[in-house]
C-alpha positions in Angstrom: 46.5 48.2 -11.9 47.5 44.8 -13.2 47.4 43.4 -9.7 43.9 44.7 -9.2 42.8 43.2 -12.5 44.3 39.8 -11.5 42.6 39.9 -8.1 39.2 40.6 -9.7 39.6 37.7 -12.2 40.6 35.4 -9.4 37.6 36.5 -7.3 35.3 36.0 -10.3 36.8 32.5 -10.9 36.3 31.5 -7.3 32.7 32.8 -7.3 31.9 31.0 -10.5 33.5 27.8 -9.2 31.4 28.1 -6.0 28.2 28.6 -8.0 28.9 25.6 -10.2 29.7 23.4 -7.2 26.6 24.6 -5.3 24.3 23.9 -8.2 25.8 20.6 -9.0 25.6 19.2 -5.4 22.4 20.9 -4.3 20.2 19.4 -7.0 18.5 16.3 -5.6 17.9 13.6 -8.0 14.2 12.6 -8.4 13.5 9.3 -7.0 11.9 6.9 -9.4 9.8 3.9 -8.6 9.0 0.7 -10.5 5.8 0.6 -12.6 4.9 -2.4 -10.5 3.4 -1.3 -7.2 5.3 -2.1 -4.0 3.8 -2.3 -0.5 5.1 -2.4 3.0 3.3 -2.8 6.4 3.0 0.3 8.5 0.8 -0.7 11.5 -2.5 -1.9 12.9 -4.6 0.3 15.1 -4.4 -2.6 17.6 -3.0 -6.1 17.4 -5.6 -7.7 19.7 -9.4 -7.2 19.1 -12.6 -8.6 20.4 -14.7 -10.7 18.0 -17.0 -8.2 16.1 -14.5 -5.3 16.5 -13.1 -3.3 13.5 -9.6 -2.1 13.0 -7.4 -0.1 10.5 -4.6 -1.7 8.7 -2.1 0.9 7.3 0.0 0.0 4.3 2.7 2.1 2.6 2.7 2.0 -1.2 4.9 3.2 -4.1 4.1 3.1 -7.8 6.1 4.5 -10.7 3.2 5.2 -13.1 0.7 6.4 -10.5 -2.3 4.6 -12.0 -4.6 3.6 -9.1 -8.3 3.4 -8.9 -11.0 3.7 -11.5 -13.1 6.7 -12.5 -16.3 4.6 -13.2 -18.6 2.8 -10.9 -19.4 -0.8 -11.3 -22.0 -3.2 -9.9 -19.5 -6.0 -10.1 -19.5 -8.1 -7.0 -17.3 -10.9 -5.9 -17.8 -13.7 -3.4 -15.6 -13.2 -0.4 -15.0 -16.9 0.1 -14.8 -18.6 -3.3 -14.9 -22.4 -3.3 -13.7 -22.7 -6.9 -10.4 -21.6 -8.4 -11.7 -18.7 -10.4 -9.5 -15.6 -10.4 -12.0 -13.4 -12.4 -12.3 -10.9 -9.5 -8.6 -10.4 -9.3 -8.5 -9.2 -12.9 -11.7 -7.2 -12.9 -10.8 -3.5 -13.2 -13.0 -2.4 -10.3 -11.0 -4.1 -7.6 -7.6 -2.7 -6.7 -6.8 -4.1 -3.2 -7.1 -7.6 -2.0 -7.0 -8.9 1.6 -6.5 -12.7 1.9 -7.4 -14.4 5.2 -5.0 -17.4 5.4 -7.2 -19.2 8.0 -9.8 -20.1 5.4 -8.6 -18.5 2.1 -11.4 -15.9 2.1 -10.5 -13.0 -0.1 -11.9 -9.5 0.4 -11.9 -7.0 -2.4 -11.5 -3.2 -2.1 -11.8 -0.3 -4.5 -9.3 2.4 -4.5 -10.1 6.1 -5.3 -9.2 7.3 -8.7 -5.7 8.9 -8.9 -5.2 11.0 -12.0 -1.7 10.3 -13.4 -1.5 13.1 -15.9 1.6 15.2 -15.7 5.3 14.8 -16.0 6.0 13.1 -12.7 4.1 9.9 -12.3 5.8 8.4 -9.3 3.5 8.4 -6.2 3.8 7.0 -2.7 1.6 7.2 0.3 -0.3 5.3 2.9 -3.5 3.3 2.5 -5.8 2.6 5.4 -7.8 -0.5 5.1 -10.8 -0.7 7.4 -11.4 -4.3 8.4 -14.9 -4.7 9.8 -16.3 -7.4 12.1 -13.2 -9.4 13.0 -14.2 -13.1 13.5 -12.9 -16.2 15.1 -12.5 -19.0 12.7 -11.1 -21.8 14.8 -11.3 -25.3 13.5 -14.3 -27.2 14.9 -16.3 -24.1 15.7 -18.8 -22.0 13.6 -17.1 -18.9 12.3 -18.1 -15.6 14.1 -19.9 -17.4 16.9 -18.9 -16.9 20.5 -16.7 -19.8 21.7 -15.6 -19.3 25.3 -14.0 -16.8 27.5 -10.2 -16.5 27.2 -10.1 -18.3 23.8 -8.1 -16.5 21.1 -7.8 -17.0 17.4 -4.8 -15.9 15.4 -5.5 -14.3 12.1 -2.9 -14.1 9.3 -3.6 -11.8 6.3 -1.9 -11.1 3.1 -2.4 -7.9 1.1 -1.9 -7.3 -2.6 -2.4 -4.1 -4.5 -3.2 -3.8 -8.3 -2.9 -0.7 -10.5 -4.9 0.2 -13.6 -2.3 -1.4 -15.9 -2.9 -4.7 -14.2 0.4 -4.8 -12.3 0.2 -6.7 -9.0 2.3 -5.6 -6.1 4.3 -7.9 -3.9 2.3 -10.2 -1.6 2.6 -8.6 1.8 2.3 -10.9 4.8 0.9 -9.0 7.7 1.9 -9.7 11.4 -0.5 -11.9 13.3 -3.7 -10.4 14.6 -5.2 -11.9 17.8 -9.0 -12.2 18.1 -10.8 -12.8 21.4 -13.5 -15.3 20.7 -15.9 -14.4 23.5 
């Protein structure tokens, strides 16, 4: 009788120990991201395009407070190629994504869809596809977007920056070179 009682206590102890160890090691800690957005390059749909073609640029993002996009519409416009040093468009709440062409410092502005960040978990991550329309050659000495000659290529270098509703700017992401056929 005593032996049976001891065996059942020992079995109960082993079972409880197993449950405690299982619960302790099976719980996955929630990953947390910085409140400053972070971006990484994923891919281009193609790395060589003809002048006038479009392509998709895919960017991976993470943000700790999940506050992207704006729920209101705005008629605010910005010049794509500013000749002054104004940064007003960078800080305007409408614009969330910026694509800088290093060949001539032209800056394109994009709006992000509104992401509701209510709830207990604010961390978000995902992929953003940027559609870049009408790729142009911008070779020195030639008119931009005009045909130059067969077998002439231009190399485009872009930087991407993401901004959340709190005004936090992501890292500046240098994209791999894109090659544009100037024919």
